[in-house]
N, CA, C and O atoms as a GROMACS GRO file, in nm:
protein
  468
    1MET      N    1   1.380  -0.739   3.419
    1MET     CA    2   1.290  -0.700   3.524
    1MET      C    3   1.229  -0.826   3.590
    1MET      O    4   1.211  -0.830   3.712
    2VAL      N    5   1.199  -0.926   3.509
    2VAL     CA    6   1.142  -1.048   3.563
    2VAL      C    7   1.243  -1.114   3.655
    2VAL      O    8   1.208  -1.157   3.765
    3ALA      N    9   1.370  -1.123   3.612
    3ALA     CA   10   1.472  -1.187   3.692
    3ALA      C   11   1.500  -1.113   3.820
    3ALA      O   12   1.542  -1.173   3.919
    4LEU      N   13   1.476  -0.983   3.820
    4LEU     CA   14   1.496  -0.901   3.941
    4LEU      C   15   1.376  -0.903   4.036
    4LEU      O   16   1.381  -0.847   4.145
    5GLY      N   17   1.268  -0.968   3.993
    5GLY     CA   18   1.151  -0.982   4.079
    5GLY      C   19   1.063  -0.856   4.082
    5GLY      O   20   0.991  -0.833   4.179
    6GLU      N   21   1.070  -0.776   3.976
    6GLU     CA   22   0.983  -0.658   3.970
    6GLU      C   23   0.835  -0.698   3.971
    6GLU      O   24   0.799  -0.809   3.930
    7LEU      N   25   0.754  -0.610   4.016
    7LEU     CA   26   0.607  -0.633   4.020
    7LEU      C   27   0.559  -0.663   3.876
    7LEU      O   28   0.611  -0.608   3.779
    8ALA      N   29   0.461  -0.750   3.866
    8ALA     CA   30   0.407  -0.784   3.735
    8ALA      C   31   0.349  -0.661   3.668
    8ALA      O   32   0.360  -0.646   3.546
    9SER      N   33   0.287  -0.571   3.744
    9SER     CA   34   0.228  -0.450   3.686
    9SER      C   35   0.337  -0.361   3.623
    9SER      O   36   0.313  -0.294   3.522
   10GLU      N   37   0.457  -0.359   3.684
   10GLU     CA   38   0.567  -0.280   3.629
   10GLU      C   39   0.621  -0.347   3.501
   10GLU      O   40   0.656  -0.279   3.404
   11VAL      N   41   0.628  -0.480   3.502
   11VAL     CA   42   0.674  -0.552   3.384
   11VAL      C   43   0.577  -0.528   3.267
   11VAL      O   44   0.619  -0.507   3.154
   12ILE      N   45   0.447  -0.530   3.298
   12ILE     CA   46   0.344  -0.508   3.196
   12ILE      C   47   0.358  -0.367   3.140
   12ILE      O   48   0.354  -0.350   3.018
   13ALA      N   49   0.374  -0.268   3.225
   13ALA     CA   50   0.386  -0.127   3.181
   13ALA      C   51   0.510  -0.109   3.094
   13ALA      O   52   0.504  -0.042   2.991
   14SER      N   53   0.622  -0.169   3.134
   14SER     CA   54   0.745  -0.159   3.059
   14SER      C   55   0.730  -0.228   2.923
   14SER      O   56   0.773  -0.175   2.821
   15ALA      N   57   0.670  -0.346   2.922
   15ALA     CA   58   0.649  -0.421   2.802
   15ALA      C   59   0.557  -0.346   2.704
   15ALA      O   60   0.582  -0.345   2.583
   16SER      N   61   0.453  -0.283   2.756
   16SER     CA   62   0.363  -0.204   2.677
   16SER      C   63   0.436  -0.089   2.606
   16SER      O   64   0.417  -0.066   2.486
   17ASP      N   65   0.518  -0.019   2.680
   17ASP     CA   66   0.600   0.089   2.622
   17ASP      C   67   0.695   0.036   2.516
   17ASP      O   68   0.709   0.095   2.408
   18ALA      N   69   0.762  -0.077   2.547
   18ALA     CA   70   0.855  -0.136   2.452
   18ALA      C   71   0.784  -0.178   2.324
   18ALA      O   72   0.835  -0.155   2.214
   19LEU      N   73   0.667  -0.240   2.336
   19LEU     CA   74   0.592  -0.284   2.219
   19LEU      C   75   0.546  -0.167   2.137
   19LEU      O   76   0.550  -0.173   2.014
   20THR      N   77   0.501  -0.058   2.204
   20THR     CA   78   0.457   0.062   2.131
   20THR      C   79   0.569   0.115   2.044
   20THR      O   80   0.545   0.149   1.928
   21HIS      N   81   0.690   0.122   2.095
   21HIS     CA   82   0.801   0.175   2.020
   21HIS      C   83   0.853   0.076   1.916
   21HIS      O   84   0.884   0.115   1.803
   22LEU      N   85   0.864  -0.050   1.953
   22LEU     CA   86   0.916  -0.152   1.863
   22LEU      C   87   0.826  -0.164   1.737
   22LEU      O   88   0.876  -0.169   1.624
   23LEU      N   89   0.694  -0.169   1.757
   23LEU     CA   90   0.603  -0.196   1.645
   23LEU      C   91   0.543  -0.067   1.590
   23LEU      O   92   0.465  -0.072   1.494
   24ARG      N   93   0.578   0.046   1.647
   24ARG     CA   94   0.527   0.178   1.601
   24ARG      C   95   0.371   0.177   1.595
   24ARG      O   96   0.312   0.221   1.497
   25VAL      N   97   0.309   0.126   1.701
   25VAL     CA   98   0.164   0.127   1.709
   25VAL      C   99   0.116   0.252   1.780
   25VAL      O  100   0.192   0.316   1.854
   26ARG      N  101  -0.011   0.286   1.756
   26ARG     CA  102  -0.069   0.405   1.822
   26ARG      C  103  -0.092   0.381   1.972
   26ARG      O  104  -0.071   0.470   2.054
   27ARG      N  105  -0.134   0.260   2.003
   27ARG     CA  106  -0.162   0.226   2.144
   27ARG      C  107  -0.133   0.079   2.167
   27ARG      O  108  -0.140  -0.003   2.076
   28CYS      N  109  -0.101   0.048   2.293
   28CYS     CA  110  -0.078  -0.091   2.336
   28CYS      C  111  -0.124  -0.103   2.476
   28CYS      O  112  -0.078  -0.028   2.563
   29SER      N  113  -0.213  -0.194   2.502
   29SER     CA  114  -0.263  -0.211   2.639
   29SER      C  115  -0.274  -0.363   2.670
   29SER      O  116  -0.297  -0.444   2.580
   30TYR      N  117  -0.258  -0.396   2.798
   30TYR     CA  118  -0.269  -0.535   2.840
   30TYR      C  119  -0.409  -0.562   2.888
   30TYR      O  120  -0.467  -0.482   2.962
   31GLN      N  121  -0.465  -0.675   2.846
   31GLN     CA  122  -0.597  -0.721   2.894
   31GLN      C  123  -0.584  -0.864   2.940
   31GLN      O  124  -0.539  -0.949   2.864
   32PRO      N  125  -0.624  -0.894   3.064
   32PRO     CA  126  -0.622  -1.031   3.110
   32PRO      C  127  -0.732  -1.115   3.040
   32PRO      O  128  -0.829  -1.061   2.987
   33GLY      N  129  -0.715  -1.243   3.042
   33GLY     CA  130  -0.818  -1.332   2.987
   33GLY      C  131  -0.793  -1.368   2.844
   33GLY      O  132  -0.705  -1.312   2.779
   34VAL      N  133  -0.870  -1.460   2.794
   34VAL     CA  134  -0.862  -1.512   2.658
   34VAL      C  135  -0.947  -1.428   2.566
   34VAL      O  136  -1.060  -1.394   2.598
   35PRO      N  137  -0.891  -1.393   2.448
   35PRO     CA  138  -0.971  -1.313   2.353
   35PRO      C  139  -1.084  -1.392   2.291
   35PRO      O  140  -1.082  -1.515   2.290
   36GLY      N  141  -1.181  -1.319   2.240
   36GLY     CA  142  -1.290  -1.382   2.172
   36GLY      C  143  -1.249  -1.442   2.038
   36GLY      O  144  -1.135  -1.421   1.995
   37PRO      N  145  -1.337  -1.516   1.972
   37PRO     CA  146  -1.301  -1.576   1.844
   37PRO      C  147  -1.288  -1.468   1.733
   37PRO      O  148  -1.335  -1.355   1.748
   38ASN      N  149  -1.224  -1.508   1.625
   38ASN     CA  150  -1.212  -1.429   1.504
   38ASN      C  151  -1.140  -1.294   1.526
   38ASN      O  152  -1.173  -1.193   1.464
   39ARG      N  153  -1.041  -1.295   1.616
   39ARG     CA  154  -0.963  -1.174   1.640
   39ARG      C  155  -0.833  -1.186   1.556
   39ARG      O  156  -0.782  -1.296   1.534
   40THR      N  157  -0.783  -1.073   1.511
   40THR     CA  158  -0.653  -1.071   1.443
   40THR      C  159  -0.548  -1.097   1.549
   40THR      O  160  -0.543  -1.028   1.651
   41THR      N  161  -0.462  -1.198   1.525
   41THR     CA  162  -0.371  -1.247   1.628
   41THR      C  163  -0.228  -1.265   1.580
   41THR      O  164  -0.204  -1.300   1.464
   42VAL      N  165  -0.134  -1.240   1.670
   42VAL     CA  166   0.007  -1.271   1.645
   42VAL      C  167   0.030  -1.412   1.696
   42VAL      O  168   0.001  -1.443   1.811
   43LEU      N  169   0.083  -1.498   1.609
   43LEU     CA  170   0.114  -1.635   1.646
   43LEU      C  171   0.250  -1.641   1.716
   43LEU      O  172   0.328  -1.546   1.709
   44LEU      N  173   0.281  -1.753   1.783
   44LEU     CA  174   0.408  -1.768   1.851
   44LEU      C  175   0.528  -1.760   1.757
   44LEU      O  176   0.639  -1.730   1.802
   45ASN      N  177   0.508  -1.787   1.628
   45ASN     CA  178   0.620  -1.779   1.531
   45ASN      C  179   0.635  -1.637   1.472
   45ASN      O  180   0.720  -1.614   1.387
   46GLY      N  181   0.551  -1.543   1.518
   46GLY     CA  182   0.561  -1.405   1.471
   46GLY      C  183   0.471  -1.372   1.354
   46GLY      O  184   0.460  -1.256   1.316
   47ASP      N  185   0.408  -1.472   1.296
   47ASP     CA  186   0.310  -1.446   1.189
   47ASP      C  187   0.187  -1.377   1.246
   47ASP      O  188   0.153  -1.396   1.363
   48VAL      N  189   0.120  -1.296   1.162
   48VAL     CA  190  -0.005  -1.233   1.201
   48VAL      C  191  -0.116  -1.294   1.117
   48VAL      O  192  -0.104  -1.301   0.994
   49VAL      N  193  -0.220  -1.339   1.181
   49VAL     CA  194  -0.335  -1.401   1.112
   49VAL      C  195  -0.455  -1.307   1.125
   49VAL      O  196  -0.496  -1.267   1.234
   50HIS      N  197  -0.508  -1.273   1.005
   50HIS     CA  198  -0.623  -1.179   0.996
   50HIS      C  199  -0.724  -1.245   0.904
   50HIS      O  200  -0.694  -1.274   0.788
   51GLY      N  201  -0.844  -1.267   0.956
   51GLY     CA  202  -0.949  -1.333   0.874
   51GLY      C  203  -0.910  -1.472   0.831
   51GLY      O  204  -0.952  -1.518   0.725
   52GLY      N  205  -0.831  -1.542   0.912
   52GLY     CA  206  -0.792  -1.678   0.882
   52GLY      C  207  -0.672  -1.689   0.787
   52GLY      O  208  -0.627  -1.798   0.755
   53LEU      N  209  -0.621  -1.574   0.744
   53LEU     CA  210  -0.508  -1.574   0.649
   53LEU      C  211  -0.385  -1.503   0.707
   53LEU      O  212  -0.398  -1.410   0.787
   54ARG      N  213  -0.270  -1.546   0.665
   54ARG     CA  214  -0.144  -1.483   0.708
   54ARG      C  215  -0.138  -1.345   0.643
   54ARG      O  216  -0.157  -1.332   0.522
   55TRP      N  217  -0.111  -1.242   0.724
   55TRP     CA  218  -0.111  -1.104   0.676
   55TRP      C  219   0.031  -1.060   0.646
   55TRP      O  220   0.123  -1.092   0.720
   56GLY      N  221   0.050  -0.985   0.536
   56GLY     CA  222   0.180  -0.939   0.495
   56GLY      C  223   0.225  -0.815   0.568
   56GLY      O  224   0.217  -0.704   0.515
   57ILE      N  225   0.273  -0.834   0.690
   57ILE     CA  226   0.308  -0.719   0.776
   57ILE      C  227   0.426  -0.636   0.723
   57ILE      O  228   0.435  -0.516   0.748
   58SER      N  229   0.516  -0.704   0.649
   58SER     CA  230   0.635  -0.632   0.604
   58SER      C  231   0.604  -0.534   0.491
   58SER      O  232   0.682  -0.442   0.464
   59THR      N  233   0.492  -0.553   0.425
   59THR     CA  234   0.454  -0.459   0.318
   59THR      C  235   0.331  -0.377   0.358
   59THR      O  236   0.322  -0.259   0.321
   60MET      N  237   0.238  -0.435   0.430
   60MET     CA  238   0.113  -0.363   0.460
   60MET      C  239   0.101  -0.315   0.605
   60MET      O  240   0.006  -0.245   0.641
   61GLY      N  241   0.198  -0.352   0.688
   61GLY     CA  242   0.184  -0.319   0.829
   61GLY      C  243   0.084  -0.407   0.900
   61GLY      O  244   0.034  -0.503   0.841
   62LEU      N  245   0.053  -0.375   1.024
   62LEU     CA  246  -0.043  -0.450   1.100
   62LEU      C  247  -0.184  -0.412   1.056
   62LEU      O  248  -0.212  -0.294   1.032
   63PRO      N  249  -0.275  -0.511   1.045
   63PRO     CA  250  -0.412  -0.478   1.006
   63PRO      C  251  -0.488  -0.414   1.124
   63PRO      O  252  -0.458  -0.443   1.239
   64GLY      N  253  -0.585  -0.329   1.095
   64GLY     CA  254  -0.661  -0.264   1.199
   64GLY      C  255  -0.796  -0.330   1.214
   64GLY      O  256  -0.829  -0.418   1.134
   65PRO      N  257  -0.872  -0.292   1.312
   65PRO     CA  258  -0.843  -0.186   1.405
   65PRO      C  259  -0.758  -0.229   1.529
   65PRO      O  260  -0.700  -0.145   1.597
   66GLU      N  261  -0.754  -0.361   1.556
   66GLU     CA  262  -0.677  -0.412   1.669
   66GLU      C  263  -0.612  -0.543   1.637
   66GLU      O  264  -0.664  -0.621   1.557
   67VAL      N  265  -0.500  -0.567   1.698
   67VAL     CA  266  -0.427  -0.696   1.684
   67VAL      C  267  -0.397  -0.747   1.826
   67VAL      O  268  -0.348  -0.674   1.911
   68ASP      N  269  -0.428  -0.876   1.847
   68ASP     CA  270  -0.398  -0.938   1.979
   68ASP      C  271  -0.260  -1.003   1.976
   68ASP      O  272  -0.229  -1.080   1.886
   69LEU      N  273  -0.179  -0.971   2.076
   69LEU     CA  274  -0.052  -1.037   2.100
   69LEU      C  275  -0.068  -1.117   2.227
   69LEU      O  276  -0.060  -1.061   2.337
   70PRO      N  277  -0.091  -1.248   2.216
   70PRO     CA  278  -0.118  -1.330   2.334
   70PRO      C  279  -0.001  -1.337   2.432
   70PRO      O  280   0.115  -1.332   2.394
   71VAL      N  281  -0.035  -1.349   2.559
   71VAL     CA  282   0.064  -1.368   2.667
   71VAL      C  283   0.035  -1.506   2.724
   71VAL      O  284  -0.072  -1.533   2.777
   72HIS      N  285   0.136  -1.595   2.712
   72HIS     CA  286   0.125  -1.732   2.758
   72HIS      C  287   0.226  -1.763   2.867
   72HIS      O  288   0.329  -1.696   2.881
   73SER      N  289   0.194  -1.864   2.944
   73SER     CA  290   0.289  -1.924   3.036
   73SER      C  291   0.253  -2.069   3.054
   73SER      O  292   0.138  -2.102   3.083
   74GLY      N  293   0.351  -2.157   3.036
   74GLY     CA  294   0.325  -2.301   3.049
   74GLY      C  295   0.218  -2.351   2.956
   74GLY      O  296   0.144  -2.443   2.990
   75GLY      N  297   0.208  -2.292   2.836
   75GLY     CA  298   0.110  -2.334   2.738
   75GLY      C  299  -0.032  -2.281   2.763
   75GLY      O  300  -0.125  -2.313   2.690
   76ARG      N  301  -0.045  -2.200   2.866
   76ARG     CA  302  -0.177  -2.149   2.904
   76ARG      C  303  -0.185  -1.998   2.870
   76ARG      O  304  -0.094  -1.923   2.904
   77ALA      N  305  -0.292  -1.954   2.805
   77ALA     CA  306  -0.312  -1.812   2.778
   77ALA      C  307  -0.350  -1.740   2.905
   77ALA      O  308  -0.445  -1.779   2.974
   78LEU      N  309  -0.277  -1.634   2.936
   78LEU     CA  310  -0.304  -1.556   3.056
   78LEU      C  311  -0.371  -1.424   3.025
   78LEU      O  312  -0.442  -1.368   3.109
   79GLY      N  313  -0.349  -1.375   2.904
   79GLY     CA  314  -0.404  -1.246   2.862
   79GLY      C  315  -0.347  -1.211   2.726
   79GLY      O  316  -0.298  -1.297   2.653
   80ARG      N  317  -0.353  -1.083   2.693
   80ARG     CA  318  -0.304  -1.038   2.563
   80ARG      C  319  -0.275  -0.889   2.566
   80ARG      O  320  -0.334  -0.814   2.643
   81PHE      N  321  -0.182  -0.848   2.481
   81PHE     CA  322  -0.163  -0.708   2.453
   81PHE      C  323  -0.250  -0.675   2.336
   81PHE      O  324  -0.244  -0.745   2.235
   82VAL      N  325  -0.328  -0.572   2.345
   82VAL     CA  326  -0.410  -0.525   2.233
   82VAL      C  327  -0.337  -0.411   2.168
   82VAL      O  328  -0.314  -0.306   2.229
   83LEU      N  329  -0.299  -0.432   2.043
   83LEU     CA  330  -0.221  -0.333   1.967
   83LEU      C  331  -0.314  -0.259   1.872
   83LEU      O  332  -0.390  -0.321   1.797
   84VAL      N  333  -0.307  -0.126   1.875
   84VAL     CA  334  -0.382  -0.044   1.781
   84VAL      C  335  -0.281   0.008   1.677
   84VAL      O  336  -0.203   0.099   1.705
   85PRO      N  337  -0.285  -0.052   1.558
   85PRO     CA  338  -0.178  -0.024   1.458
   85PRO      C  339  -0.182   0.121   1.404
   85PRO      O  340  -0.283   0.191   1.404
   86THR      N  341  -0.065   0.158   1.358
   86THR     CA  342  -0.050   0.282   1.278
   86THR      C  343  -0.067   0.240   1.132
   86THR      O  344   0.016   0.165   1.081
   87PRO      N  345  -0.172   0.286   1.065
   87PRO     CA  346  -0.196   0.241   0.928
   87PRO      C  347  -0.073   0.262   0.837
   87PRO      O  348  -0.006   0.365   0.841
   88GLY      N  349  -0.047   0.158   0.757
   88GLY     CA  350   0.060   0.167   0.656
   88GLY      C  351   0.203   0.167   0.710
   88GLY      O  352   0.296   0.196   0.637
   89SER      N  353   0.221   0.133   0.840
   89SER     CA  354   0.355   0.130   0.896
   89SER      C  355   0.404  -0.014   0.894
   89SER      O  356   0.361  -0.095   0.976
   90PRO      N  357   0.495  -0.049   0.798
   90PRO     CA  358   0.544  -0.186   0.790
   90PRO      C  359   0.613  -0.234   0.916
   90PRO      O  360   0.674  -0.156   0.989
   91VAL      N  361   0.604  -0.364   0.942
   91VAL     CA  362   0.666  -0.427   1.057
   91VAL      C  363   0.739  -0.553   1.007
   91VAL      O  364   0.682  -0.634   0.934
   92SER      N  365   0.862  -0.568   1.045
   92SER     CA  366   0.937  -0.687   0.999
   92SER      C  367   0.900  -0.810   1.081
   92SER      O  368   0.849  -0.800   1.193
   93HIS      N  369   0.929  -0.924   1.022
   93HIS     CA  370   0.905  -1.050   1.096
   93HIS      C  371   0.992  -1.054   1.220
   93HIS      O  372   0.950  -1.103   1.325
   94GLU      N  373   1.113  -1.004   1.209
   94GLU     CA  374   1.206  -1.000   1.326
   94GLU      C  375   1.148  -0.918   1.439
   94GLU      O  376   1.158  -0.955   1.555
   95GLN      N  377   1.085  -0.806   1.406
   95GLN     CA  378   1.021  -0.723   1.507
   95GLN      C  379   0.911  -0.799   1.576
   95GLN      O  380   0.895  -0.789   1.697
   96MET      N  381   0.835  -0.875   1.500
   96MET     CA  382   0.725  -0.954   1.560
   96MET      C  383   0.780  -1.065   1.652
   96MET      O  384   0.721  -1.094   1.756
   97ILE      N  385   0.892  -1.126   1.612
   97ILE     CA  386   0.955  -1.229   1.697
   97ILE      C  387   0.998  -1.166   1.830
   97ILE      O  388   0.984  -1.228   1.935
   98VAL      N  389   1.051  -1.044   1.825
   98VAL     CA  390   1.089  -0.974   1.948
   98VAL      C  391   0.965  -0.945   2.030
   98VAL      O  392   0.967  -0.959   2.152
   99ALA      N  393   0.857  -0.904   1.964
   99ALA     CA  394   0.731  -0.874   2.035
   99ALA      C  395   0.680  -0.999   2.108
   99ALA      O  396   0.637  -0.990   2.222
  100VAL      N  397   0.686  -1.116   2.040
  100VAL     CA  398   0.644  -1.240   2.102
  100VAL      C  399   0.732  -1.273   2.223
  100VAL      O  400   0.682  -1.323   2.323
  101ALA      N  401   0.862  -1.244   2.215
  101ALA     CA  402   0.952  -1.267   2.327
  101ALA      C  403   0.920  -1.174   2.445
  101ALA      O  404   0.925  -1.215   2.561
  102ILE      N  405   0.887  -1.049   2.414
  102ILE     CA  406   0.847  -0.956   2.521
  102ILE      C  407   0.719  -1.008   2.588
  102ILE      O  408   0.710  -1.005   2.711
  103ALA      N  409   0.623  -1.053   2.513
  103ALA     CA  410   0.499  -1.106   2.568
  103ALA      C  411   0.532  -1.229   2.655
  103ALA      O  412   0.468  -1.250   2.758
  104GLY      N  413   0.628  -1.308   2.614
  104GLY     CA  414   0.670  -1.424   2.690
  104GLY      C  415   0.726  -1.387   2.827
  104GLY      O  416   0.701  -1.456   2.926
  105GLN      N  417   0.801  -1.279   2.833
  105GLN     CA  418   0.854  -1.230   2.958
  105GLN      C  419   0.743  -1.187   3.051
  105GLN      O  420   0.751  -1.209   3.172
  106VAL      N  421   0.640  -1.125   2.998
  106VAL     CA  422   0.524  -1.084   3.078
  106VAL      C  423   0.456  -1.211   3.131
  106VAL      O  424   0.416  -1.216   3.248
  107GLY      N  425   0.441  -1.314   3.045
  107GLY     CA  426   0.384  -1.440   3.090
  107GLY      C  427   0.462  -1.499   3.206
  107GLY      O  428   0.404  -1.551   3.301
  108ALA      N  429   0.596  -1.491   3.198
  108ALA     CA  430   0.679  -1.545   3.305
  108ALA      C  431   0.658  -1.465   3.434
  108ALA      O  432   0.650  -1.523   3.542
  109ALA      N  433   0.649  -1.332   3.423
  109ALA     CA  434   0.626  -1.249   3.538
  109ALA      C  435   0.492  -1.280   3.604
  109ALA      O  436   0.483  -1.289   3.727
  110LEU      N  437   0.388  -1.295   3.522
  110LEU     CA  438   0.256  -1.326   3.579
  110LEU      C  439   0.252  -1.466   3.642
  110LEU      O  440   0.192  -1.485   3.748
  111ALA      N  441   0.315  -1.562   3.578
  111ALA     CA  442   0.316  -1.698   3.633
  111ALA      C  443   0.393  -1.704   3.764
  111ALA      O  444   0.352  -1.773   3.858
  112THR      N  445   0.505  -1.633   3.770
  112THR     CA  446   0.586  -1.631   3.892
  112THR      C  447   0.508  -1.571   4.006
  112THR      O  448   0.512  -1.622   4.118
  113ARG      N  449   0.436  -1.464   3.980
  113ARG     CA  450   0.358  -1.398   4.087
  113ARG      C  451   0.243  -1.489   4.131
  113ARG      O  452   0.207  -1.490   4.249
  114ALA      N  453   0.186  -1.565   4.039
  114ALA     CA  454   0.075  -1.656   4.074
  114ALA      C  455   0.126  -1.768   4.164
  114ALA      O  456   0.056  -1.810   4.256
  115ARG      N  457   0.249  -1.816   4.139
  115ARG     CA  458   0.302  -1.923   4.223
  115ARG      C  459   0.336  -1.873   4.364
  115ARG      O  460   0.327  -1.948   4.461
  116ILE      N  461   0.376  -1.746   4.372
  116ILE     CA  462   0.414  -1.690   4.504
  116ILE      C  463   0.289  -1.666   4.588
  116ILE      O  464   0.289  -1.686   4.709
  117ALA      N  465   0.183  -1.621   4.522
  117ALA     CA  466   0.062  -1.582   4.595
  117ALA      C  467  -0.008  -1.702   4.656
  117ALA      O  468  -0.112  -1.687   4.720
   0.00000   0.00000   0.00000
């Protein structure tokens, strides 16, 4: 979609749907801007950090109530997907890597639109 020049809003909507299905979360929404401190976050390597510690997603699933999946472009945070986990639903590290890649595509779409505007 990014390569075809689709609108950033359409890329975000498609990514949100894809993330919801991939990670089996209850909800997924995009929020612009940088998250506040002490949020549960997905790192660029696919690890999830909760309370300053790496969380065992493959056995415990994503921690609740929310997990931030940052959207970056050029090393700059543009926003994040807020994931509302399904309790006890395990997520593989590979799934998280794919989720980070999807967020990266959204970052590319947002950055491209910013350069055009």
